[in-house]
NUVEXBA-587037 format. One record per residue: residue in three letters; x, y, z of N, C-alpha, C in turn. Coordinates in steps of 0.001 Angstrom, whole numbers, padded with zeros to 6 digits, always signed. Example, Ala and Ser with C-alpha at 12.3 -4.5 7.8 and 13.67 -1.06 7.14 Angstrom:
! residues 2
ALA+013190-005690+007800+012300-004500+007800+013200-003300+007800/SER+012850-002250+007080+013670-001060+007140+012900+000030+007870/
This chain:
! residues 193
MET+061090+046476+037641+061299+047865+037358+060089+048498+036685/ALA+059530+047765+035769+058413+048320+035027+057245+048571+035947/THR+057095+047779+036923+055955+047946+037803+056061+049206+038646/ASN+057254+049599+038991+057425+050822+039776+057056+052051+038974/LYS+057401+052062+037711+057098+053216+036873+055605+053359+036656/THR+054932+052250+036438+053503+052332+036188+052762+052790+037428/THR+053225+052399+038575+052537+052844+039786+052773+054314+040036/LYS+053981+054814+039717+054251+056239+039896+053418+057066+038941/ASN+053291+056586+037674+052480+057312+036692+051011+057292+037099/ALA+050549+056176+037619+049155+056053+038005+048848+056972+039166/GLN+049827+057141+040084+049610+058020+041217+049614+059473+040779/ALA+050442+059749+039803+050525+061124+039336+049269+061522+038600/LYS+048684+060662+037866+047503+060984+037086+046254+061041+037949/LYS+046236+060316+039007+045062+060215+039830+044612+061578+040370/PRO+045473+062357+040927+044991+063637+041441+044488+064553+040348/VAL+045007+064426+039128+044566+065302+038050+043122+064972+037698/VAL+042808+063723+037643+041462+063323+037282+040489+063758+038374/GLU+040872+063595+039589+039998+063987+040670+039778+065490+040685/SER+040843+066213+040385+040704+067661+040403+039794+068141+039280/THR+039828+067504+038141+038955+067889+037043+037505+067610+037380/LYS+037300+066536+038031+035930+066214+038371+035369+067217+039355/THR+036151+067531+040251+035661+068481+041239+035480+069852+040648/GLU+036341+070227+039763+036191+071526+039116+034955+071550+038239/ALA+034682+070424+037576+033533+070376+036691+032262+070500+037493/VAL+032251+069923+038612+031073+069986+039436+030936+071382+040020/LYS+032042+071961+040351+032000+073283+040941+031637+074342+039923/THR+032087+074204+038687+031873+075239+037703+030559+075128+036964/ALA+029907+074017+037067+028669+073846+036335+027595+074727+036941/PRO+026853+075448+036089+025822+076327+036634+024663+075501+037189/ALA+024006+076014+038086+022894+075314+038716+021705+075328+037773/VAL+021133+074182+037604+019995+074047+036708+018754+073914+037571/LYS+017739+074664+037163+016503+074569+037906+015732+073362+037385/ALA+015331+072618+038287+014565+071448+037916+013092+071786+037934/GLU+012457+071537+036851+011025+071775+036775+010303+070502+037180/PRO+009238+070668+037839+008525+069469+038248+007914+068778+037016/VAL+008111+067483+036931+007595+066681+035818+006283+066049+036274/LYS+005292+066267+035435+004002+065688+035768+003897+064325+035076/ALA+003555+063370+035834+003398+062024+035281+002002+061885+034703/GLU+001942+061438+033480+000637+061246+032838+000091+059874+033214/PRO-001190+059801+033361-001742+058492+033699-001592+057533+032504/VAL-001312+056312+032792-001119+055290+031749-002489+054893+031223/LYS-002583+054873+029908-003848+054503+029292-003990+052989+029348/THR-005110+052562+029805-005326+051120+029960-005619+050444+028629/GLU-006090+051203+027665-006392+050607+026375-005126+050115+025687/ALA-004064+050845+025803-002819+050452+025159-002205+049246+025855/VAL-002429+049124+027121-001829+048051+027887-002621+046752+027720/LYS-003892+046858+027445-004723+045668+027327-004230+044785+026184/ALA-004240+043524+026453-003823+042564+025427-004991+042334+024484/ALA-004678+041803+023328-005721+041496+022354-006653+040449+022950/PRO-007929+040540+022648-008866+039586+023254-008528+038156+022811/ALA-008509+037252+023743-008186+035849+023451-009377+035176+022785/LYS-009061+034284+021866-010126+033562+021171-010700+032517+022121/ALA-011975+032409+022081-012634+031413+022915-012338+030025+022353/PRO-012104+029043+023206-011834+027699+022687-013023+027198+021877/ALA-012706+026616+020742-013763+026175+019830-014342+024859+020317/ALA-015590+024837+020562-016275+023624+021000-016375+022596+019873/PRO-016563+022999+018597-016647+021981+017546-015364+021171+017407/ALA-014201+021757+017725-012959+020997+017620-012971+019840+018607/ALA-013518+020064+019774-013593+018987+020755-014552+017905+020276/LYS-015605+018281+019582-016551+017293+019064-015974+016539+017878/ALA-015104+017164+017101-014539+016526+015914-013583+015399+016295/ALA-012866+015529+017402-011907+014514+017803-012573+013160+018041/PRO-013686+013081+018766-014305+011755+018917-014802+011170+017602/ALA-015229+012026+016671-015699+011510+015388-014551+010858+014618/LYS-013347+011428+014737-012201+010837+014053-011839+009495+014664/LYS-012017+009366+015967-011693+008097+016607-012675+007009+016200/ALA-013909+007382+015960-014918+006389+015607-014768+005914+014160/ALA-014271+006759+013271-014163+006402+011859-013221+005223+011608/PRO-012014+005140+012221-011144+004002+011937-011742+002656+012334/ALA-012644+002653+013276-013248+001383+013671-014047+000780+012520/LYS-014620+001602+011654-015411+001103+010537-014537+000614+009392/LYS-013372+001203+009212-012509+000833+008083-012036-000621+008146/PRO-011579-001148+009288-011168-002547+009288-012302-003498+008933/GLU-013537-003165+009310-014661-004012+008942-014835-004037+007431/ALA-014665-002883+006792-014790-002821+005338-013687-003642+004673/LYS-012487-003608+005241-011399-004391+004678-011673-005883+004819/LYS-012237-006287+005961-012553-007692+006149-013592-008156+005137/GLU-014594-007299+004889-015611-007655+003910-015020-007749+002508/ALA-014085-006847+002179-013463-006885+000860-012633-008155+000694/LYS-011950-008567+001759-011161-009791+001671-012055-011012+001500/LYS-013211-011008+002152-014126-012132+002013-014705-012198+000605/ALA-014904-011041-000024-015520-010998-001342-014580-011509-002433/GLU-013269-011337-002243-012306-011761-003256-012154-013283-003211/PRO-012432-013979-004320-012257-015432-004303-010781-015782-004339/LYS-010432-016817-003626-009043-017265-003591-008757-018059-004859/THR-007642-017754-005492-007246-018498-006694-006664-019842-006251/PRO-007217-020946-006745-006707-022258-006327-005328-022520-006937/ASP-004502-023254-006202-003205-023628-006767-003414-024788-007748/ILE-002350-025244-008363-002474-026243-009439-003019-027581-008925/VAL-002681-027951-007699-003182-029215-007139-004686-029117-006905/GLU-005131-028003-006316-006567-027798-006093-007320-027754-007419/LEU-006721-027096-008406-007348-026982-009727-007490-028363-010379/ALA-006446-029182-010261-006502-030543-010818-007540-031388-010075/ASN-007634-031205-008756-008643-031943-007987-010056-031531-008389/MET-010267-030258-008628-011580-029770-009056-011952-030348-010420/LEU-010986-030361-011345-011234-030915-012679-011462-032432-012605/ARG-010728-033101-011718-010885-034551-011545-012295-034880-011044/LYS-012815-034070-010105-014180-034287-009607-015214-034090-010713/LYS-014928-033141-011616-015866-032836-012709-015908-033955-013751/ILE-014744-034460-014169-014714-035392-015303-014205-036786-014957/GLY-013765-037005-013730-013150-038282-013352-014067-039477-013475/LYS-015356-039325-013272-016298-040451-013300-017082-040531-014602/LYS-016695-039742-015586-017397-039780-016883-017033-041072-017625/ASN-017961-041538-018425-017746-042742-019210-017009-042383-020498/ALA-015768-042852-020611-014962-042591-021805-014701-043873-022578/SER-015612-044835-022471-015430-046127-023159-015564-045995-024675/SER-016140-044902-025153-016262-044704-026605-014916-044397-027254/ILE-013935-043977-026475-012590-043691-027007-011760-044954-026836/ASN-011379-045568-027958-010658-046838-027945-009141-046665-028024/GLU-008651-045493-027786-007213-045238-027874-006752-044431-026655/LYS-005439-044309-026529-004859-043520-025433-004696-042096-025918/ILE-005290-041146-025191-005182-039719-025548-004725-038944-024308/ALA-003677-038152-024493-003183-037300-023405-003237-035849-023868/VAL-003873-035029-023060-003972-033591-023354-003303-032841-022211/GLU-002257-032110-022548-001545-031307-021555-002125-029894-021555/ILE-002350-029346-020361-002904-027994-020226-001908-027138-019470/LYS-001501-026050-020117-000640-025075-019443-001568-024016-018836/VAL-001533-023919-017517-002375-022970-016794-001510-021772-016431/TYR-002002-020563-016740-001219-019368-016422-002127-018284-015852/GLY-001503-017309-015219-002211-016205-014561-001370-015751-013391/GLU-001861-015964-012156-001074-015634-010972+000151-016536-010867/TYR+000061-017689-011420+001181-018625-011484+001124-019323-012845/GLU+002157-020069-013155+002185-020833-014409+002581-022261-014073/ASN+001718-023192-014463+001987-024585-014167+001270-025469-015180/TYR+001497-026766-015090+000913-027713-016048+000074-028765-015324/MET-000909-029257-016038-001659-030427-015622-002073-031170-016892/TYR-002515-032406-016733-002910-033136-017940-004145-033982-017677/ILE-004821-034290-018783-005963-035202-018787-005536-036397-019628/LEU-005668-037590-019066-005277-038805-019775-006475-039747-019838/ILE-006805-040172-021056-007844-041181-021262-007135-042440-021747/ASP-007263-043515-020988-006601-044777-021342-007520-045935-020962/ASN-007926-046725-021974-008834-047871-021781-010145-047454-021115/GLY-010659-046322-021471-011947-045875-020966-011917-045207-019608/THR-010754-045138-018990-010650-044462-017690-010050-043074-017873/VAL-010507-042166-017061-010050-040774-017146-009247-040444-015895/SER-008071-039843-016083-007286-039378-014933-006806-037950-015191/VAL-006716-037203-014117-006247-035816-014177-005141-035673-013139/GLU-003984-035165-013552-002837-035006-012648-002263-033591-012753/PRO-001723-033083-011648-001231-031694-011632+000226-031516-012059/TYR+000630-032136-013148+001972-031913-013695+001961-032174-015183/GLY+003045-031842-015849+003111-031948-017300+003183-033389-017782/TYR+002812-033587-019066+002859-034911-019697+003652-034735-020982/MET+004869-035268-020992+005784-035036-022107+005302-035664-023422/ASP+004694-036821-023365+004261-037535-024573+002775-037243-024830/ASN+002452-035973-024957+001042-035599-025121+000637-035597-026595/ASP-000665-035739-026807-001217-035688-028166-001646-034262-028533/ALA-002031-033489-027544-002452-032103-027771-002036-031262-026562/HIS-001792-029998-026830-001369-029062-025778-002284-027830-025848/ILE-002779-027392-024681-003660-026212-024609-003071-025218-023601/ASP-003110-023930-023945-002747-022858-023011-004029-022158-022579/LEU-004277-022132-021257-005493-021506-020727-005186-020671-019491/PRO-005828-019507-019384-005720-018761-018125-006485-019480-017012/ILE-006144-019188-015776-006796-019840-014632-008306-019607-014662/ALA-008711-018393-015010-010146-018073-015049-010881-018955-016059/ASP-010252-019238-017197-010892-020093-018202-011007-021542-017713/VAL-009993-022028-017006-010057-023392-016466-011192-023471-015443/LEU-011336-022441-014609-012428-022424-013627-013794-022377-014313/SER-013891-021634-015425-015179-021587-016136-015465-022913-016853/ILE-014443-023640-017280-014644-024986-017846-015180-025917-016764/ILE-014612-025838-015576-015062-026676-014464-016509-026350-014101/ASP-016865-025070-014132-018240-024645-013807-019223-024933-014942/GLY-018719-025241-016134-019585-025512-017279-020034-024255-017998/LYS-019340-023149-017795-019734-021870-018398-018798-021433-019530/TYR-017898-022281-019932-016919-021919-020964-017533-022086-022348/ASP-017419-021055-023162-017966-021088-024526-016812-021373-025490/TYR-016639-022634-025843-015528-023048-026701-015570-022366-028056/LYS-016737-022364-028673-016869-021821-030019-016506-020334-030049/ALA-016992-019563-029083-016697-018127-029035-015205-017883-028806/LYS-014577-018676-027947-013145-018517-027666-012298-018867-028889/ILE-012704-019925-029609-011948-020321-030810-012088-019261-031893/LEU-013293-018758-032118-013516-017740-033150-012840-016409-032822/SER-012749-016087-031535-012113-014812-031154-010592-014917-031124/GLY-010050-016128-031175-008597-016305-031161-008027-016402-029756/ASP-008882-016527-028735-008422-016624-027353-008080-018062-026948/PHE-008366-019012-027795-008104-020414-027492-006865-020833-028271/TYR-005825-021310-027556-004579-021709-028208-004341-023190-027953/ALA-004254-023963-029029-004009-025404-028917-003063-025847-030027/THR-002227-026834-029729-001328-027434-030727-001444-028949-030621/GLY-001033-029617-031639-001079-031086-031634-002241-031588-032456/SER-002724-032762-032115-003813-033420-032840-005147-032819-032402/LEU-005718-032010-033284-006989-031363-032951-008151-032354-033005/THR-008042-033423-033806-009109-034426-033840-009195-035160-032498/LYS-008059-035479-031906-008062-036128-030590-008578-035162-029518/LEU-008228-033904-029652-008708-032886-028706-010222-032759-028786/LEU-010768-032811-030000-012223-032735-030171-012917-033975-029594/LYS-012281-035142-029696-012846-036359-029107-012956-036215-027578/VAL-011899-035664-026981-011897-035454-025522-012973-034452-025136/LYS-013099-033389-025907-014096-032355-025606-015514-032934-025684/GLU-015790-033683-026745-017126-034241-026955-017465-035317-025899/THR-016461-036044-025446-016707-037095-024484-016837-036561-023054/LEU-015944-035658-022668-015875-035234-021265-016569-033913-020966/PHE-016681-033018-021911-017185-031661-021633-018430-031344-022453/LYS-019437-032168-022390-020684-031916-023136-021498-030889-022439/
């Protein structure tokens, strides 16, 4: 039912709209059209901003950047070669054994054990044992020691090289030892002259 009413209303309104349109067109006064002159388009306004010329130095800079990294790894290799490797406790004991292992300790008529605590990049123990005139160096602690010394790795290396200044280290307080200092002095005088 609703659809019939809407179609009747739509038909009734349709002629009214058409009649208004036609009347509007009929009643409108005639307008004289004046000829419009087209102005020429200015080319300056249309032109785009001048493009920047590609920079030639930028192209030259790129190869220079590629060449620079090639030099850096060489510098790193040289720096790695320059840094001395810190020996581990076994290597350190072997170095000390080569230095003092063949020394004549027959002047010492007693058994003397000196334990050395080595510290720095790592912390470990080694000992020097004089028994019946023979000298031995081992890379571990000695519980029944007569004297105990704490030394940084650098100081142990300088003792091995013969560049350690005992007197200066003792006076400055950088040398730490406990136990029998007389036995320690006997070992120093016999093995590290």
